[in-house]
C-alpha positions in Angstrom: 13.1 9.3 2.8 12.4 10.1 6.5 10.3 13.2 6.5 12.0 16.2 7.9 10.4 16.9 11.4 9.2 20.1 12.7 11.8 21.9 14.8 14.8 20.1 13.3 16.5 23.3 12.3 16.3 27.0 12.8 14.5 27.2 9.4 11.7 25.0 10.3 9.0 27.3 11.0 9.4 29.0 7.6 10.2 26.0 5.7 7.9 23.3 7.0 4.3 22.8 5.6 1.4 23.9 7.7 -0.6 20.8 8.5 -3.8 21.7 6.5 -7.1 19.8 6.2 -6.9 16.2 5.2 -10.4 15.1 3.9 -10.0 12.8 0.8 -12.1 13.6 -2.3 -13.3 10.0 -2.8 -14.7 7.5 -0.2 -12.7 4.3 0.6 -14.2 1.5 2.4 -13.5 1.1 6.0 -12.9 -2.4 7.8 -15.9 -4.1 8.9 -14.4 -5.4 12.2 -12.4 -4.4 15.2 -8.5 -5.0 14.9 -7.6 -8.6 14.3 -4.6 -10.5 15.6 -1.8 -10.1 13.2 -1.8 -14.0 12.9 -5.3 -13.7 11.4 -4.1 -11.3 8.5 -5.1 -12.5 5.1 -2.2 -14.1 2.8 -1.6 -13.9 -0.8 -0.4 -16.5 -3.2 3.6 -16.7 -3.6 5.0 -16.1 -7.0 8.0 -17.2 -8.9 10.5 -14.5 -8.7 11.4 -12.9 -11.9 15.1 -12.4 -11.6 15.2 -10.5 -15.0 13.3 -7.5 -13.3 16.2 -7.2 -10.8 19.1 -6.9 -13.2 21.0 -3.7 -12.3 24.2 -1.9 -13.2 25.8 -1.2 -9.9 28.2 1.7 -9.4 30.4 3.0 -6.6 28.5 5.7 -5.0 30.2 9.0 -5.1 28.9 10.4 -1.8 29.4 7.2 0.3 31.9 5.0 -1.6 32.7 2.9 1.4 29.4 1.2 1.3 28.3 -1.2 -1.5 30.6 -2.4 -4.3 30.0 -2.4 -8.1 31.3 -6.1 -8.4 27.9 -7.7 -7.5 24.5 -7.2 -9.0 22.1 -8.7 -6.5 19.1 -10.4 -8.0 17.3 -12.1 -5.0 17.7 -11.9 -1.2 16.0 -14.9 0.5 16.3 -14.1 4.3 15.4 -16.7 7.0 15.5 -14.7 10.1 14.7 -15.6 13.8 14.6 -13.0 16.7 15.1 -14.0 20.2 14.0 -11.0 22.2 15.3 -12.3 25.8 18.7 -12.5 24.4 18.4 -9.8 21.8 19.8 -12.1 19.1 19.1 -12.3 15.6 20.1 -15.7 13.8 19.9 -15.7 10.0 20.5 -17.4 6.7 20.9 -15.2 3.9 20.6 -16.8 0.3 21.7 -14.3 -2.1 21.2 -14.9 -5.9 23.3 -12.6 -7.8 25.0 -11.9 -11.1 28.7 -11.0 -11.4 29.0 -7.4 -12.7 32.4 -7.7 -13.7 35.5 -10.2 -13.6 37.1 -10.2 -10.2 39.2 -12.5 -8.1 37.1 -11.7 -4.8 33.9 -10.0 -4.3 32.4 -8.1 -1.2 29.2 -7.6 0.7 28.5 -5.2 3.7 27.7 -6.9 7.0 28.1 -5.2 10.4 30.8 -6.7 12.7 28.3 -7.5 15.7 26.9 -10.3 13.3 29.3 -13.2 13.4 29.6 -15.4 10.2 29.2 -19.2 10.9 29.7 -20.2 7.2 29.7 -19.2 3.6 29.0 -21.5 0.5 29.2 -20.3 -3.2 27.1 -22.5 -5.6 26.9 -25.4 -2.8 30.6 -25.4 -2.1 32.4 -23.8 1.0 34.0 -20.7 0.2 36.8 -18.9 1.8 36.1 -15.5 3.3 37.3 -12.5 5.5 34.9 -10.5 7.8 36.6 -7.5 9.1 34.7 -4.2 10.2 31.7 -4.1 7.8 33.3 -5.9 4.9 32.4 -9.5 4.1 35.0 -10.3 1.5 34.5 -13.7 -0.4 37.8 -15.2 -1.8 36.2 -16.6 -4.9 36.7 -15.6 -8.5 33.6 -14.7 -10.4 33.3 -13.8 -14.2 31.1 -11.0 -15.6 27.6 -12.1 -16.5 27.7 -15.4 -14.5 24.9 -16.3 -11.9 25.7 -17.5 -8.6 24.1 -18.4 -5.3 25.7 -17.3 -2.0 24.5 -18.6 1.3 25.7 -16.9 4.5 24.9 -18.2 7.9 25.2 -15.8 10.7 24.2 -14.7 14.2 24.7 -11.9 16.8 23.3 -8.9 18.7 22.9 -6.3 16.0 23.2 -2.7 16.7 22.3 0.4 14.4 25.2 2.3 13.0 26.1 6.1 12.8 24.2 8.2 10.4 26.0 10.8 8.4 23.8 13.7 9.3 23.3 16.6 11.9 19.4 16.3 11.8 17.7 16.2 15.2 15.2 13.3 14.5 17.7 10.5 13.9 21.4 9.9 14.5 21.8 6.2 13.7 20.3 4.0 10.9 19.7 0.2 10.7 18.7 -2.4 13.0 17.1 -0.8 16.2 16.0 -2.5 19.4 13.6 -0.9 21.9 13.6 -1.3 25.7 10.9 -4.0 25.2 13.2 -5.8 22.8 10.9 -4.9 19.9 12.6 -4.1 16.4 12.4 -1.6 13.7 14.6 -0.6 10.9 15.3 2.5 8.8 18.4 2.7 6.7 18.7 5.6 4.4 21.2 6.3 3.1 22.6 2.9 4.2 22.3 0.6 7.3 20.6 -2.5 5.8 24.1 -4.1 6.4 23.5 -4.0 10.2 21.2 -7.0 9.9 21.9 -8.9 6.7 24.7 -9.3 4.2 23.9 -6.9 1.4 25.3 -4.8 -1.5 24.1 -1.6 0.4 23.9 1.0 -2.4 20.9 2.4 -4.2 22.1 1.4 -7.7 21.6 -2.3 -7.1 17.9 -3.1 -6.8 16.8 -6.7 -5.9 13.8 -9.0 -5.1 13.2 -10.1 -1.6 11.8 -13.1 0.1 11.8 -12.5 3.9 10.7 -15.2 6.6 10.7 -13.9 10.2 10.2 -16.2 13.3 9.4 -14.6 16.6 7.9 -15.6 19.9 4.1 -15.6 19.8 2.1 -13.5 20.0 4.7 -11.1 18.4 4.7 -10.8 14.6 7.6 -10.1 12.0 6.6 -7.4 9.5 8.5 -6.9 6.3 8.3 -5.6 2.7 5.8 -6.8 0.1 2.9 -9.3 0.4 2.3 -11.5 3.3 2.2 -14.9 1.8 2.1 -17.3 4.8 1.8 -17.2 8.7 2.6 -20.4 10.6 3.2 -21.7 14.2 5.7 -24.0 15.5 7.6 -25.0 18.7 10.7 -23.2 19.4 13.9 -24.8 21.1 12.6 -24.3 24.6 9.1 -25.3 23.8 7.8 -21.9 23.3 5.4 -21.1 20.5 6.9 -19.4 17.6 5.1 -17.4 14.8 6.7 -17.5 11.4 5.7 -14.9 8.6 6.9 -15.0 5.1 6.9 -11.7 2.9 7.5 -11.4 -0.7 8.6 -8.4 -2.5 7.8 -9.2 -6.2 9.4 -5.9 -7.7 13.0 -5.0 -7.1 13.8 -2.6 -4.3 17.1 -0.7 -3.3 18.4 -2.1 0.1 17.6 1.3 1.8 13.9 0.7 1.1 13.7 -2.7 2.9 12.2 -3.0 6.4 11.8 -5.1 9.3 9.7 -4.5 12.3 9.0 -7.0 15.2 6.4 -6.6 18.1 3.0 -7.4 19.3 0.8 -6.1 16.1 -2.8 -6.2 15.4 -4.0 -5.8 11.7 -6.5 -3.7 10.1 -7.3 -2.8 6.4 -9.2 -0.3 4.1 -9.4 -0.1 0.5 -8.8 2.8 -2.1 -11.0 3.5 -4.9 -8.9 1.5 -7.4 -9.4 -1.7 -5.2 -5.9 -1.5 -3.7 -6.1 -2.9 -0.1 -4.0 -0.9 2.4 -2.8 -2.9 5.3 -2.1 -1.2 8.7 0.0 -3.0 11.4 -0.6 -1.3 14.8 0.9 -2.1 18.2 -1.7 -3.9 20.4 -1.7 -1.0 23.0 -2.3 1.7 20.4 -5.5 0.9 18.5 -6.5 4.6 18.1 -3.5 5.2 15.8 -5.5 3.5 13.1 -7.6 6.7 13.0 -4.5 8.7 12.0 -3.1 6.3 9.5 -6.3 5.3 7.6 -6.2 8.5 5.5 -3.5 6.4 3.4 -6.4 5.0 1.2 -7.8 8.4 0.3 -4.2 9.7 -0.3 -3.6 6.9 -2.9 -6.9 8.0 -4.5 -5.5 11.7 -4.6 -2.0 10.6 -5.9 -3.3 8.2 -8.6 -5.2 11.0 -10.2 -1.9 12.8 -10.9 0.9 10.3 -11.0 -0.9 7.3 -12.4 -1.9 3.8 -10.9 -0.1 2.8 -7.7 3.1 1.0 -9.0 3.3 -2.2 -6.8 1.0 -5.1 -5.9 0.7 -4.3 -2.1 0.8 -1.3 0.4 1.0 -1.3 4.1 2.0 1.0 7.0 3.7 -0.4 10.1 3.8 1.8 13.4 7.1 1.8 15.2 8.8 3.6 18.1 10.8 5.7 15.6 10.6 9.5 15.7 10.3 9.8 11.9 8.9 8.0 8.9 10.4 6.2 5.9 9.0 5.4 2.5 10.2 1.8 2.8 8.9 0.0 -0.3 5.3 -1.2 0.0 5.5 -1.3 3.6 5.9 2.1 5.1 7.6 2.5 8.3 5.8 5.2 10.5 7.0 6.7 13.6 4.8 7.1 16.7 4.6 10.8 17.2 1.5 13.1 16.6 3.3 14.9 13.7 4.7 11.7 12.0 1.2 10.2 12.2 -0.3 13.2 10.4 -2.0 13.1 7.1 0.6 15.3 5.3 3.5 12.8 6.3 1.4 9.9 5.3 0.9 11.5 1.9 4.6 12.3 1.6 5.7 8.8 2.2 3.1 7.2 -0.2 4.2 9.7 -2.9 7.6 8.1 -2.6 6.4 4.7 -3.5 6.3 6.4 -7.2 9.3 9.0 -6.7 12.1 7.2 -4.9 10.8 3.5 -4.7 9.4 2.8 -8.3 12.2 5.0 -9.6 15.2 5.5 -7.4 18.6 7.4 -7.5 21.7 5.5 -8.8 23.9 7.7 -6.6 23.2 9.5 -3.3 24.1 12.9 -4.8 20.7 12.7 -6.5 18.5 11.9 -3.5 16.9 15.3 -4.5 15.2 13.3 -7.3 13.3 11.6 -4.6 12.5 14.5 -2.3 11.9 17.5 -4.5 8.9 16.1 -6.5 7.5 14.6 -3.2 7.7 17.7 -1.3 5.9 19.5 -4.2 3.1 16.9 -4.1 2.7 17.3 -0.5 2.2 21.0 -0.8 -0.3 20.6 -3.5 -2.2 18.1 -1.6 -2.3 20.4 1.5 -3.4 23.3 -0.5 -6.1 21.1 -2.3 -7.4 19.9 1.2 -6.7 23.2 3.2 -7.7 25.8 0.8 -4.6 27.9 0.9 -2.7 29.2 -2.1 0.3 27.0 -2.7 2.3 29.9 -4.1 2.5 31.5 -0.8 4.1 28.2 0.6 6.5 28.0 -2.5 7.4 31.8 -2.0 8.3 31.1 1.5 10.8 28.1 0.5 12.1 30.2 -2.2 12.8 32.9 0.5 15.0 30.4 2.5 16.7 28.8 -0.2 20.0 30.8 -0.1 20.3 30.1 3.6 19.9 26.3 2.8 22.6 26.3 0.2 24.9 28.2 2.4 24.3 25.9 5.5 24.1 22.5 3.4 25.2 23.1 0.0 23.5 22.8 -3.5 20.7 19.9 -3.5 22.9 17.9 -5.9 26.3 18.6 -4.1 25.4 18.6 -0.5 27.9 18.2 2.7 28.2 14.4 2.9 28.0 14.8 6.8 24.6 16.5 6.5 22.4 14.0 4.7 18.9 14.7 4.6 19.1 18.5 5.2 16.3 20.8 4.2 17.9 21.8 0.9 17.2 18.4 -0.8 13.6 19.0 0.1 12.6 22.5 -0.5 14.9 23.8 -3.1 14.0 21.2 -5.8 10.4 21.5 -4.9 10.5 25.3 -5.8 12.3 24.2 -8.9 9.5 21.7 -9.9 6.9 24.1 -9.1 8.3 26.7 -11.4 8.4 24.2 -14.2 4.8 23.4 -13.3 3.7 26.9 -13.6 5.5 27.2 -17.0 4.0 24.1 -18.8 0.8 23.9 -16.8 -0.6 21.1 -14.5 -1.9 19.0 -17.4 1.5 18.8 -19.3 3.4 18.7 -16.0 1.8 15.6 -14.8 1.9 14.0 -18.1 5.5 14.2 -18.3 5.8 13.2 -14.7 4.0 9.9 -15.4 5.7 9.2 -18.6 9.1 9.5 -16.5 7.7 6.8 -14.2 6.6 4.5 -17.1 9.9 4.8 -18.9 12.1 4.1 -16.0 10.0 1.7 -14.0 12.0 -0.3 -11.6 15.2 1.5 -12.3 17.9 3.4 -10.6 18.6 6.6 -12.6 20.8 9.6 -13.0 20.2 13.3 -13.0 21.2 13.4 -16.7 18.4 11.0 -17.5 15.8 13.2 -15.8 17.0 16.3 -17.6 17.0 14.7 -20.9 13.4 13.3 -20.4 12.0 16.6 -19.4 13.7 18.4 -22.2 12.5 15.8 -24.7 8.8 15.9 -23.5 8.3 19.4 -23.0 10.6 20.7 -26.0 12.1 23.4 -23.7 15.8 24.0 -23.1 16.3 23.1 -19.3 19.8 22.5 -18.9 20.6 25.9 -17.6 17.6 25.8 -15.4 18.3 22.6 -13.8 22.2 23.1 -13.3 21.3 26.5 -11.5 18.8 24.7 -9.1 20.6 21.5 -8.5 24.2 22.4 -8.4 24.3 26.2 -8.1 25.6 27.9 -5.0 23.2 30.8 -5.2 19.4 30.9 -5.5 18.5 30.9 -9.3 16.7 33.9 -10.6 13.2 33.7 -12.1 13.0 33.2 -15.9 15.8 30.7 -16.7 13.5 28.1 -18.4 14.1 28.3 -22.0 17.0 30.5 -21.5 
């Protein structure tokens, strides 16, 4: 999720990592030319979506039950979007291929009220619907297991929605428009519904095919691989640029992104051959020097967590004050801290922990953040030469304060989403287990977990069972104490 910014709580000085050295251990190739226009970025061949990859078992979220619904298993969102900056208007056609998750006389998607629905069809026939508040209810019966195609045409002036948090670096989520009518989106734990009709919950992963038309020379950036760029005349004779993006492995809706602005493109390459793309606002060419560490970060992470799990990786720089691990296209904020190497590493680690394997319920967001925070600490220790044990000891020292302020990592205050407790407390837990079993075994199990649960949304019990089975240790008391306990666990619970 968005990286916790320096200064967001009174505990920040003690809790946040010192920004250490960031030199990579392996060399990655640098681009041979200056930044190119975004329209000149290379494209990949489109692939036929494998809908079977996106079959999920949606559940009602225990923390935010008002968003998302277990009736629909989304398989593919095909979004055709057009942004008119002068009117700040989004026009969209969303074609959703979905599987009925259960028998129901009506079914519901999430879509914010500023977006007005023009028509709804189900399997080619007009469908009756009701759109009140954020609920788009389609009044057609569906039967469990049947596959359908829903088409929603809509338009309006999107706005972000309030975020359930007390953090200082964001108070809204979803579709955000700058003073210059540029666009960026971040939507954890929800907010995708501010710009397209969606089953907006983490347990329902889907494939995406997104086309974005904007006035030239602006460019629309989204998740996955850029498969085409084309030009056309708009309704008033203006030139439009249309980019099409394809996400060929399923993603939870909170991991989908959209950015629109005047972007240039650069790239470099990780040792494994993975191309990393960078989308930089035209007026900020120097930002590439901060972000290009991503290729070396991939090298370091792959040595521990295994091969990068997707077919593409990009970073897009926006006006946000924070960063978000949006799947395959990481949304980076434009501040010195957010553009730093530790934050870049943090968000890339999330491509494994949080994106490849995601929580099925927001009560388990610690599954994303604990391992990622530990990996960031290990990276900084490796590059900066300090003892990671000192950092972990500091985090353990503030753990009780975090539990008192926010609640346990796995039972936090629902109005304080993204508090420090979901980062540092589980990071201490994972480090204690790492020291118990040793680095070799620890990362072996961390990798096998990703392989076993590839592209899935999971529960904490699945995590507990995996680590107990792979290590042979009794870990139930240890995990329960760290994740749901009200007091800081004592040392020595492993195997107890």
